[in-house]
All heavy atoms as a GROMACS GRO file, in nm:
protein
  514
    1MET      N    1   1.577  -0.590   1.956
    1MET     CA    2   1.639  -0.719   1.976
    1MET      C    3   1.535  -0.828   1.980
    1MET      O    4   1.427  -0.808   2.037
    1MET     CB    5   1.722  -0.721   2.099
    1MET     CG    6   1.809  -0.845   2.114
    1MET     SD    7   1.916  -0.835   2.263
    1MET     CE    8   2.013  -0.688   2.238
    2LYS      N    9   1.554  -0.938   1.917
    2LYS     CA   10   1.464  -1.043   1.911
    2LYS      C   11   1.499  -1.149   2.017
    2LYS      O   12   1.607  -1.176   2.046
    2LYS     CB   13   1.469  -1.118   1.766
    2LYS     CG   14   1.423  -1.020   1.652
    2LYS     CD   15   1.432  -1.094   1.533
    2LYS     CE   16   1.380  -0.996   1.416
    2LYS     NZ   17   1.394  -1.063   1.285
    3VAL      N   18   1.392  -1.216   2.068
    3VAL     CA   19   1.400  -1.326   2.169
    3VAL      C   20   1.348  -1.445   2.113
    3VAL      O   21   1.241  -1.450   2.060
    3VAL     CB   22   1.326  -1.279   2.299
    3VAL    CG1   23   1.336  -1.386   2.404
    3VAL    CG2   24   1.372  -1.148   2.351
    4TYR      N   25   1.429  -1.552   2.123
    4TYR     CA   26   1.389  -1.692   2.080
    4TYR      C   27   1.379  -1.778   2.196
    4TYR      O   28   1.456  -1.765   2.296
    4TYR     CB   29   1.489  -1.742   1.982
    4TYR     CG   30   1.476  -1.675   1.848
    4TYR    CD1   31   1.534  -1.555   1.809
    4TYR    CD2   32   1.402  -1.733   1.744
    4TYR    CE1   33   1.531  -1.495   1.686
    4TYR    CE2   34   1.388  -1.678   1.621
    4TYR     CZ   35   1.445  -1.560   1.592
    4TYR     OH   36   1.432  -1.503   1.470
    5THR      N   37   1.290  -1.882   2.187
    5THR     CA   38   1.282  -1.978   2.302
    5THR      C   39   1.307  -2.114   2.233
    5THR      O   40   1.274  -2.147   2.123
    5THR     CB   41   1.139  -1.986   2.350
    5THR    OG1   42   1.095  -1.850   2.391
    5THR    CG2   43   1.115  -2.084   2.462
    6LEU      N   44   1.379  -2.194   2.309
    6LEU     CA   45   1.429  -2.323   2.268
    6LEU      C   46   1.314  -2.434   2.274
    6LEU      O   47   1.242  -2.444   2.373
    6LEU     CB   48   1.540  -2.377   2.359
    6LEU     CG   49   1.625  -2.486   2.327
    6LEU    CD1   50   1.685  -2.467   2.178
    6LEU    CD2   51   1.740  -2.510   2.426
    7LYS      N   52   1.292  -2.501   2.163
    7LYS     CA   53   1.185  -2.597   2.144
    7LYS      C   54   1.212  -2.731   2.217
    7LYS      O   55   1.126  -2.791   2.272
    7LYS     CB   56   1.151  -2.624   2.002
    7LYS     CG   57   1.100  -2.523   1.919
    7LYS     CD   58   1.073  -2.572   1.774
    7LYS     CE   59   1.024  -2.463   1.677
    7LYS     NZ   60   1.011  -2.526   1.549
    8ARG      N   61   1.334  -2.778   2.213
    8ARG     CA   62   1.381  -2.895   2.267
    8ARG      C   63   1.524  -2.886   2.318
    8ARG      O   64   1.590  -2.787   2.286
    8ARG     CB   65   1.377  -3.016   2.163
    8ARG     CG   66   1.467  -2.987   2.045
    8ARG     CD   67   1.440  -3.083   1.927
    8ARG     NE   68   1.308  -3.051   1.881
    8ARG     CZ   69   1.272  -3.034   1.750
    8ARG    NH1   70   1.369  -3.064   1.661
    8ARG    NH2   71   1.162  -3.004   1.712
    9LYS      N   72   1.573  -2.983   2.396
    9LYS     CA   73   1.709  -2.977   2.441
    9LYS      C   74   1.808  -2.959   2.327
    9LYS      O   75   1.791  -3.035   2.225
    9LYS     CB   76   1.744  -3.102   2.521
    9LYS     CG   77   1.871  -3.092   2.594
    9LYS     CD   78   1.886  -3.222   2.683
    9LYS     CE   79   2.010  -3.217   2.755
    9LYS     NZ   80   2.036  -3.327   2.844
   10PHE      N   81   1.898  -2.864   2.342
   10PHE     CA   82   1.996  -2.839   2.234
   10PHE      C   83   2.134  -2.791   2.290
   10PHE      O   84   2.135  -2.695   2.364
   10PHE     CB   85   1.938  -2.733   2.140
   10PHE     CG   86   2.016  -2.695   2.023
   10PHE    CD1   87   2.035  -2.787   1.916
   10PHE    CD2   88   2.089  -2.577   2.018
   10PHE    CE1   89   2.104  -2.756   1.806
   10PHE    CE2   90   2.164  -2.546   1.908
   10PHE     CZ   91   2.174  -2.635   1.805
   11LYS      N   92   2.234  -2.859   2.255
   11LYS     CA   93   2.373  -2.826   2.299
   11LYS      C   94   2.386  -2.796   2.447
   11LYS      O   95   2.444  -2.698   2.490
   11LYS     CB   96   2.420  -2.705   2.215
   11LYS     CG   97   2.440  -2.737   2.074
   11LYS     CD   98   2.512  -2.632   1.998
   11LYS     CE   99   2.535  -2.661   1.852
   11LYS     NZ  100   2.604  -2.559   1.777
   12GLY      N  101   2.323  -2.878   2.528
   12GLY     CA  102   2.335  -2.866   2.675
   12GLY      C  103   2.237  -2.770   2.739
   12GLY      O  104   2.243  -2.746   2.856
   13HIS      N  105   2.145  -2.707   2.664
   13HIS     CA  106   2.048  -2.613   2.712
   13HIS      C  107   1.913  -2.679   2.727
   13HIS      O  108   1.883  -2.757   2.637
   13HIS     CB  109   2.036  -2.486   2.631
   13HIS     CG  110   2.174  -2.416   2.622
   13HIS    ND1  111   2.210  -2.330   2.720
   13HIS    CD2  112   2.270  -2.403   2.531
   13HIS    CE1  113   2.323  -2.269   2.691
   13HIS    NE2  114   2.361  -2.328   2.575
   14LYS      N  115   1.844  -2.651   2.823
   14LYS     CA  116   1.710  -2.708   2.845
   14LYS      C  117   1.605  -2.646   2.760
   14LYS      O  118   1.612  -2.528   2.717
   14LYS     CB  119   1.664  -2.687   2.998
   14LYS     CG  120   1.752  -2.757   3.090
   14LYS     CD  121   1.707  -2.736   3.237
   14LYS     CE  122   1.788  -2.802   3.334
   14LYS     NZ  123   1.748  -2.773   3.470
   15ARG      N  124   1.503  -2.727   2.737
   15ARG     CA  125   1.382  -2.681   2.658
   15ARG      C  126   1.317  -2.566   2.729
   15ARG      O  127   1.315  -2.556   2.854
   15ARG     CB  128   1.287  -2.794   2.652
   15ARG     CG  129   1.155  -2.764   2.585
   15ARG     CD  130   1.060  -2.879   2.580
   15ARG     NE  131   0.943  -2.853   2.504
   15ARG     CZ  132   0.830  -2.817   2.563
   15ARG    NH1  133   0.819  -2.814   2.693
   15ARG    NH2  134   0.728  -2.788   2.492
   16GLY      N  135   1.283  -2.458   2.651
   16GLY     CA  136   1.222  -2.344   2.716
   16GLY      C  137   1.323  -2.232   2.746
   16GLY      O  138   1.279  -2.118   2.790
   17SER      N  139   1.448  -2.251   2.734
   17SER     CA  140   1.546  -2.157   2.758
   17SER      C  141   1.532  -2.037   2.667
   17SER      O  142   1.501  -2.057   2.548
   17SER     CB  143   1.689  -2.198   2.749
   17SER     OG  144   1.711  -2.313   2.846
   18ARG      N  145   1.552  -1.915   2.710
   18ARG     CA  146   1.537  -1.797   2.628
   18ARG      C  147   1.669  -1.748   2.582
   18ARG      O  148   1.768  -1.746   2.652
   18ARG     CB  149   1.465  -1.687   2.693
   18ARG     CG  150   1.313  -1.731   2.718
   18ARG     CD  151   1.234  -1.620   2.783
   18ARG     NE  152   1.299  -1.497   2.799
   18ARG     CZ  153   1.263  -1.401   2.870
   18ARG    NH1  154   1.168  -1.409   2.956
   18ARG    NH2  155   1.327  -1.283   2.871
   19PHE      N  156   1.681  -1.697   2.457
   19PHE     CA  157   1.802  -1.651   2.394
   19PHE      C  158   1.772  -1.519   2.322
   19PHE      O  159   1.661  -1.497   2.266
   19PHE     CB  160   1.854  -1.746   2.291
   19PHE     CG  161   1.914  -1.875   2.356
   19PHE    CD1  162   1.820  -1.974   2.387
   19PHE    CD2  163   2.041  -1.890   2.380
   19PHE    CE1  164   1.879  -2.100   2.449
   19PHE    CE2  165   2.096  -2.009   2.432
   19PHE     CZ  166   2.004  -2.109   2.471
   20TYR      N  167   1.871  -1.424   2.323
   20TYR     CA  168   1.869  -1.306   2.248
   20TYR      C  169   1.935  -1.328   2.108
   20TYR      O  170   2.042  -1.380   2.110
   20TYR     CB  171   1.937  -1.187   2.312
   20TYR     CG  172   1.865  -1.141   2.439
   20TYR    CD1  173   1.932  -1.138   2.566
   20TYR    CD2  174   1.733  -1.096   2.444
   20TYR    CE1  175   1.878  -1.082   2.676
   20TYR    CE2  176   1.668  -1.047   2.553
   20TYR     CZ  177   1.748  -1.052   2.668
   20TYR     OH  178   1.686  -1.001   2.788
   21LEU      N  179   1.879  -1.271   2.004
   21LEU     CA  180   1.947  -1.283   1.878
   21LEU      C  181   2.040  -1.167   1.874
   21LEU      O  182   1.992  -1.049   1.870
   21LEU     CB  183   1.842  -1.276   1.758
   21LEU     CG  184   1.904  -1.270   1.620
   21LEU    CD1  185   1.982  -1.402   1.594
   21LEU    CD2  186   1.802  -1.248   1.519
   22ILE      N  187   2.172  -1.184   1.870
   22ILE     CA  188   2.263  -1.077   1.878
   22ILE      C  189   2.307  -1.031   1.734
   22ILE      O  190   2.319  -0.915   1.713
   22ILE     CB  191   2.388  -1.115   1.948
   22ILE    CG1  192   2.353  -1.163   2.091
   22ILE    CG2  193   2.503  -1.019   1.946
   22ILE    CD1  194   2.298  -1.054   2.177
   23ALA      N  195   2.332  -1.125   1.647
   23ALA     CA  196   2.374  -1.094   1.517
   23ALA      C  197   2.333  -1.198   1.406
   23ALA      O  198   2.311  -1.311   1.438
   23ALA     CB  199   2.524  -1.084   1.503
   24GLU      N  200   2.305  -1.145   1.282
   24GLU     CA  201   2.276  -1.235   1.175
   24GLU      C  202   2.371  -1.196   1.055
   24GLU      O  203   2.401  -1.078   1.036
   24GLU     CB  204   2.134  -1.229   1.124
   24GLU     CG  205   2.045  -1.145   1.183
   24GLU     CD  206   1.904  -1.153   1.126
   24GLU    OE1  207   1.884  -1.190   1.012
   24GLU    OE2  208   1.819  -1.104   1.192
   25SER      N  209   2.431  -1.296   0.988
   25SER     CA  210   2.515  -1.262   0.871
   25SER      C  211   2.492  -1.361   0.760
   25SER      O  212   2.437  -1.474   0.782
   25SER     CB  213   2.653  -1.267   0.914
   25SER     OG  214   2.695  -1.398   0.950
   26GLU      N  215   2.515  -1.317   0.644
   26GLU     CA  216   2.493  -1.399   0.522
   26GLU      C  217   2.622  -1.396   0.436
   26GLU      O  218   2.659  -1.285   0.408
   26GLU     CB  219   2.376  -1.358   0.446
   26GLU     CG  220   2.342  -1.456   0.334
   26GLU     CD  221   2.209  -1.419   0.261
   26GLU    OE1  222   2.138  -1.328   0.302
   26GLU    OE2  223   2.178  -1.490   0.161
   27PHE      N  224   2.672  -1.505   0.400
   27PHE     CA  225   2.793  -1.517   0.306
   27PHE      C  226   2.771  -1.620   0.210
   27PHE      O  227   2.750  -1.740   0.241
   27PHE     CB  228   2.919  -1.545   0.394
   27PHE     CG  229   3.044  -1.550   0.319
   27PHE    CD1  230   3.093  -1.429   0.268
   27PHE    CD2  231   3.102  -1.669   0.289
   27PHE    CE1  232   3.215  -1.428   0.187
   27PHE    CE2  233   3.220  -1.667   0.209
   27PHE     CZ  234   3.270  -1.553   0.163
   28ILE      N  235   2.763  -1.582   0.082
   28ILE     CA  236   2.727  -1.667  -0.027
   28ILE      C  237   2.608  -1.759  -0.001
   28ILE      O  238   2.612  -1.881  -0.017
   28ILE     CB  239   2.858  -1.754  -0.068
   28ILE    CG1  240   2.978  -1.653  -0.078
   28ILE    CG2  241   2.828  -1.824  -0.195
   28ILE    CD1  242   3.102  -1.728  -0.102
   29GLY      N  243   2.495  -1.699   0.040
   29GLY     CA  244   2.377  -1.776   0.062
   29GLY      C  245   2.369  -1.856   0.178
   29GLY      O  246   2.255  -1.914   0.208
   30VAL      N  247   2.461  -1.849   0.273
   30VAL     CA  248   2.457  -1.931   0.399
   30VAL      C  249   2.437  -1.815   0.508
   30VAL      O  250   2.518  -1.742   0.528
   30VAL     CB  251   2.593  -2.009   0.419
   30VAL    CG1  252   2.584  -2.077   0.557
   30VAL    CG2  253   2.613  -2.113   0.308
   31LYS      N  254   2.325  -1.837   0.579
   31LYS     CA  255   2.292  -1.747   0.684
   31LYS      C  256   2.343  -1.803   0.818
   31LYS      O  257   2.323  -1.923   0.844
   31LYS     CB  258   2.139  -1.716   0.698
   31LYS     CG  259   2.093  -1.623   0.592
   31LYS     CD  260   1.950  -1.592   0.621
   31LYS     CE  261   1.896  -1.494   0.520
   31LYS     NZ  262   1.761  -1.453   0.549
   32GLU      N  263   2.401  -1.727   0.908
   32GLU     CA  264   2.438  -1.764   1.037
   32GLU      C  265   2.383  -1.671   1.131
   32GLU      O  266   2.369  -1.541   1.105
   32GLU     CB  267   2.598  -1.764   1.047
   32GLU     CG  268   2.660  -1.885   0.987
   32GLU     CD  269   2.811  -1.891   1.027
   32GLU    OE1  270   2.864  -1.795   1.075
   32GLU    OE2  271   2.866  -1.998   0.999
   33PHE      N  272   2.348  -1.725   1.246
   33PHE     CA  273   2.287  -1.638   1.357
   33PHE      C  274   2.370  -1.666   1.487
   33PHE      O  275   2.412  -1.776   1.522
   33PHE     CB  276   2.145  -1.689   1.380
   33PHE     CG  277   2.053  -1.668   1.257
   33PHE    CD1  278   2.043  -1.768   1.161
   33PHE    CD2  279   1.982  -1.552   1.235
   33PHE    CE1  280   1.967  -1.747   1.050
   33PHE    CE2  281   1.907  -1.540   1.130
   33PHE     CZ  282   1.903  -1.632   1.032
   34VAL      N  283   2.389  -1.560   1.562
   34VAL     CA  284   2.458  -1.566   1.692
   34VAL      C  285   2.349  -1.527   1.800
   34VAL      O  286   2.277  -1.430   1.795
   34VAL     CB  287   2.566  -1.465   1.702
   34VAL    CG1  288   2.633  -1.466   1.842
   34VAL    CG2  289   2.674  -1.488   1.595
   35LEU      N  290   2.330  -1.629   1.888
   35LEU     CA  291   2.232  -1.622   2.000
   35LEU      C  292   2.309  -1.618   2.125
   35LEU      O  293   2.417  -1.690   2.139
   35LEU     CB  294   2.142  -1.738   1.995
   35LEU     CG  295   2.051  -1.748   1.869
   35LEU    CD1  296   1.974  -1.881   1.886
   35LEU    CD2  297   1.955  -1.636   1.862
   36ARG      N  298   2.258  -1.547   2.224
   36ARG     CA  299   2.312  -1.541   2.358
   36ARG      C  300   2.208  -1.578   2.462
   36ARG      O  301   2.096  -1.531   2.436
   36ARG     CB  302   2.378  -1.410   2.394
   36ARG     CG  303   2.510  -1.382   2.321
   36ARG     CD  304   2.594  -1.289   2.394
   36ARG     NE  305   2.729  -1.322   2.365
   36ARG     CZ  306   2.827  -1.346   2.459
   36ARG    NH1  307   2.804  -1.334   2.582
   36ARG    NH2  308   2.948  -1.386   2.426
   37THR      N  309   2.245  -1.632   2.567
   37THR     CA  310   2.152  -1.664   2.671
   37THR      C  311   2.107  -1.528   2.735
   37THR      O  312   2.173  -1.430   2.721
   37THR     CB  313   2.219  -1.749   2.781
   37THR    OG1  314   2.334  -1.690   2.834
   37THR    CG2  315   2.246  -1.891   2.736
   38VAL      N  316   1.993  -1.533   2.808
   38VAL     CA  317   1.943  -1.414   2.860
   38VAL      C  318   2.048  -1.345   2.956
   38VAL      O  319   2.053  -1.217   2.964
   38VAL     CB  320   1.808  -1.437   2.937
   38VAL    CG1  321   1.755  -1.317   3.010
   38VAL    CG2  322   1.707  -1.488   2.831
   39ASN      N  323   2.124  -1.421   3.035
   39ASN     CA  324   2.221  -1.371   3.122
   39ASN      C  325   2.351  -1.334   3.055
   39ASN      O  326   2.450  -1.289   3.117
   39ASN     CB  327   2.242  -1.455   3.242
   39ASN     CG  328   2.298  -1.587   3.207
   39ASN    OD1  329   2.339  -1.610   3.092
   39ASN    ND2  330   2.310  -1.678   3.298
   40LEU      N  331   2.357  -1.358   2.918
   40LEU     CA  332   2.466  -1.317   2.834
   40LEU      C  333   2.594  -1.401   2.862
   40LEU      O  334   2.703  -1.354   2.831
   40LEU     CB  335   2.497  -1.168   2.830
   40LEU     CG  336   2.378  -1.078   2.797
   40LEU    CD1  337   2.419  -0.932   2.814
   40LEU    CD2  338   2.336  -1.104   2.666
   41SER      N  339   2.591  -1.513   2.923
   41SER     CA  340   2.706  -1.584   2.973
   41SER      C  341   2.750  -1.679   2.867
   41SER      O  342   2.866  -1.719   2.857
   41SER     CB  343   2.679  -1.655   3.099
   41SER     OG  344   2.573  -1.760   3.080
   42GLU      N  345   2.655  -1.724   2.770
   42GLU     CA  346   2.698  -1.828   2.666
   42GLU      C  347   2.653  -1.780   2.532
   42GLU      O  348   2.554  -1.710   2.524
   42GLU     CB  349   2.636  -1.960   2.707
   42GLU     CG  350   2.685  -2.022   2.831
   42GLU     CD  351   2.622  -2.157   2.860
   42GLU    OE1  352   2.623  -2.237   2.766
   42GLU    OE2  353   2.581  -2.178   2.972
   43ARG      N  354   2.728  -1.821   2.432
   43ARG     CA  355   2.702  -1.782   2.299
   43ARG      C  356   2.686  -1.910   2.205
   43ARG      O  357   2.764  -1.999   2.230
   43ARG     CB  358   2.819  -1.699   2.239
   43ARG     CG  359   2.796  -1.662   2.103
   43ARG     CD  360   2.920  -1.566   2.067
   43ARG     NE  361   3.042  -1.644   2.063
   43ARG     CZ  362   3.103  -1.666   1.952
   43ARG    NH1  363   3.070  -1.614   1.837
   43ARG    NH2  364   3.214  -1.738   1.955
   44ILE      N  365   2.587  -1.909   2.120
   44ILE     CA  366   2.574  -2.014   2.018
   44ILE      C  367   2.561  -1.957   1.883
   44ILE      O  368   2.492  -1.861   1.858
   44ILE     CB  369   2.430  -2.096   2.044
   44ILE    CG1  370   2.431  -2.149   2.182
   44ILE    CG2  371   2.414  -2.199   1.943
   44ILE    CD1  372   2.300  -2.218   2.221
   45VAL      N  373   2.642  -2.024   1.793
   45VAL     CA  374   2.640  -1.982   1.647
   45VAL      C  375   2.561  -2.093   1.573
   45VAL      O  376   2.603  -2.209   1.580
   45VAL     CB  377   2.777  -1.959   1.585
   45VAL    CG1  378   2.776  -1.919   1.444
   45VAL    CG2  379   2.854  -1.862   1.674
   46LEU      N  380   2.463  -2.054   1.503
   46LEU     CA  381   2.377  -2.151   1.426
   46LEU      C  382   2.356  -2.109   1.281
   46LEU      O  383   2.360  -2.000   1.239
   46LEU     CB  384   2.240  -2.150   1.494
   46LEU     CG  385   2.213  -2.169   1.630
   46LEU    CD1  386   2.082  -2.130   1.684
   46LEU    CD2  387   2.240  -2.312   1.665
   47LYS      N  388   2.326  -2.215   1.205
   47LYS     CA  389   2.283  -2.196   1.062
   47LYS      C  390   2.137  -2.174   1.062
   47LYS      O  391   2.070  -2.202   1.163
   47LYS     CB  392   2.320  -2.323   0.983
   47LYS     CG  393   2.465  -2.339   0.960
   47LYS     CD  394   2.487  -2.466   0.882
   47LYS     CE  395   2.640  -2.492   0.877
   47LYS     NZ  396   2.670  -2.615   0.797
   48GLU      N  397   2.084  -2.124   0.959
   48GLU     CA  398   1.940  -2.088   0.952
   48GLU      C  399   1.848  -2.218   0.978
   48GLU      O  400   1.751  -2.211   1.043
   48GLU     CB  401   1.904  -2.034   0.817
   48GLU     CG  402   1.765  -1.984   0.803
   48GLU     CD  403   1.738  -1.922   0.670
   48GLU    OE1  404   1.820  -1.940   0.574
   48GLU    OE2  405   1.632  -1.847   0.669
   49SER      N  406   1.894  -2.327   0.918
   49SER     CA  407   1.811  -2.452   0.942
   49SER      C  408   1.816  -2.499   1.086
   49SER      O  409   1.707  -2.545   1.129
   49SER     CB  410   1.865  -2.564   0.852
   49SER     OG  411   2.003  -2.592   0.886
   50GLU      N  412   1.920  -2.486   1.163
   50GLU     CA  413   1.916  -2.519   1.299
   50GLU      C  414   1.831  -2.423   1.382
   50GLU      O  415   1.768  -2.469   1.470
   50GLU     CB  416   2.057  -2.516   1.355
   50GLU     CG  417   2.156  -2.615   1.301
   50GLU     CD  418   2.292  -2.602   1.353
   50GLU    OE1  419   2.350  -2.482   1.336
   50GLU    OE2  420   2.361  -2.700   1.398
   51LEU      N  421   1.836  -2.294   1.346
   51LEU     CA  422   1.751  -2.201   1.409
   51LEU      C  423   1.603  -2.229   1.396
   51LEU      O  424   1.523  -2.235   1.489
   51LEU     CB  425   1.775  -2.064   1.366
   51LEU     CG  426   1.696  -1.942   1.432
   51LEU    CD1  427   1.739  -1.920   1.575
   51LEU    CD2  428   1.711  -1.814   1.351
   52GLN      N  429   1.561  -2.260   1.272
   52GLN     CA  430   1.416  -2.287   1.247
   52GLN      C  431   1.372  -2.416   1.311
   52GLN      O  432   1.268  -2.437   1.353
   52GLN     CB  433   1.396  -2.296   1.096
   52GLN     CG  434   1.410  -2.162   1.024
   52GLN     CD  435   1.401  -2.176   0.883
   52GLN    OE1  436   1.403  -2.280   0.824
   52GLN    NE2  437   1.386  -2.054   0.811
   53LYS      N  438   1.467  -2.518   1.318
   53LYS     CA  439   1.424  -2.648   1.374
   53LYS      C  440   1.421  -2.648   1.530
   53LYS      O  441   1.333  -2.718   1.577
   53LYS     CB  442   1.538  -2.752   1.331
   53LYS     CG  443   1.512  -2.888   1.384
   53LYS     CD  444   1.621  -2.981   1.339
   53LYS     CE  445   1.617  -3.121   1.398
   53LYS     NZ  446   1.727  -3.213   1.364
   54ASN      N  447   1.507  -2.579   1.591
   54ASN     CA  448   1.518  -2.579   1.735
   54ASN      C  449   1.469  -2.461   1.820
   54ASN      O  450   1.459  -2.474   1.936
   54ASN     CB  451   1.665  -2.605   1.773
   54ASN     CG  452   1.724  -2.730   1.720
   54ASN    OD1  453   1.670  -2.846   1.748
   54ASN    ND2  454   1.823  -2.735   1.643
   55PHE      N  455   1.432  -2.356   1.752
   55PHE     CA  456   1.394  -2.235   1.824
   55PHE      C  457   1.264  -2.181   1.772
   55PHE      O  458   1.234  -2.191   1.657
   55PHE     CB  459   1.502  -2.122   1.807
   55PHE     CG  460   1.630  -2.156   1.884
   55PHE    CD1  461   1.735  -2.231   1.826
   55PHE    CD2  462   1.644  -2.117   2.014
   55PHE    CE1  463   1.846  -2.263   1.892
   55PHE    CE2  464   1.762  -2.139   2.080
   55PHE     CZ  465   1.864  -2.220   2.025
   56THR      N  466   1.195  -2.106   1.858
   56THR     CA  467   1.069  -2.039   1.820
   56THR      C  468   1.088  -1.892   1.855
   56THR      O  469   1.129  -1.849   1.960
   56THR     CB  470   0.955  -2.100   1.908
   56THR    OG1  471   0.944  -2.233   1.883
   56THR    CG2  472   0.821  -2.025   1.865
   57PHE      N  473   1.046  -1.807   1.762
   57PHE     CA  474   1.047  -1.664   1.781
   57PHE      C  475   0.948  -1.625   1.884
   57PHE      O  476   0.830  -1.666   1.878
   57PHE     CB  477   1.025  -1.589   1.651
   57PHE     CG  478   1.017  -1.437   1.675
   57PHE    CD1  479   1.124  -1.357   1.695
   57PHE    CD2  480   0.891  -1.385   1.669
   57PHE    CE1  481   1.115  -1.229   1.712
   57PHE    CE2  482   0.878  -1.246   1.691
   57PHE     CZ  483   0.992  -1.160   1.717
   58THR      N  484   0.990  -1.545   1.993
   58THR     CA  485   0.898  -1.522   2.101
   58THR      C  486   0.850  -1.371   2.089
   58THR      O  487   0.733  -1.346   2.081
   58THR     CB  488   0.967  -1.539   2.238
   58THR    OG1  489   1.014  -1.672   2.243
   58THR    CG2  490   0.870  -1.512   2.355
   59LYS      N  491   0.940  -1.274   2.085
   59LYS     CA  492   0.903  -1.142   2.077
   59LYS      C  493   1.023  -1.047   2.041
   59LYS      O  494   1.134  -1.089   2.046
   59LYS     CB  495   0.845  -1.092   2.212
   59LYS     CG  496   0.942  -1.100   2.328
   59LYS     CD  497   0.882  -1.062   2.458
   59LYS     CE  498   0.983  -1.080   2.574
   59LYS     NZ  499   0.923  -1.042   2.697
   60ASN      N  500   0.992  -0.913   2.012
   60ASN     CA  501   1.088  -0.812   1.997
   60ASN      C  502   1.100  -0.740   2.125
   60ASN      O  503   0.994  -0.710   2.184
   60ASN     CB  504   1.052  -0.715   1.881
   60ASN     CG  505   1.075  -0.768   1.741
   60ASN    OD1  506   1.174  -0.838   1.725
   60ASN    ND2  507   0.981  -0.750   1.656
   61VAL      N  508   1.222  -0.707   2.163
   61VAL     CA  509   1.236  -0.637   2.298
   61VAL      C  510   1.284  -0.493   2.255
   61VAL      O  511   1.358  -0.468   2.169
   61VAL     CB  512   1.343  -0.702   2.371
   61VAL    CG1  513   1.372  -0.621   2.506
   61VAL    CG2  514   1.300  -0.839   2.414
   0.00000   0.00000   0.00000
């Protein structure tokens, strides 16, 4: 499982918050990613451009 860290404040989450990448999907060239907070209480669905702009890959778990 991959862990991402938030670069800046995004959708009510603070900078530095950690998220697990739960799923990735691609449909007709559009990639979507599902991230969950470390405590698994919240879910965010993002496009590839939003993931690259707002998150940094931290590590594989």
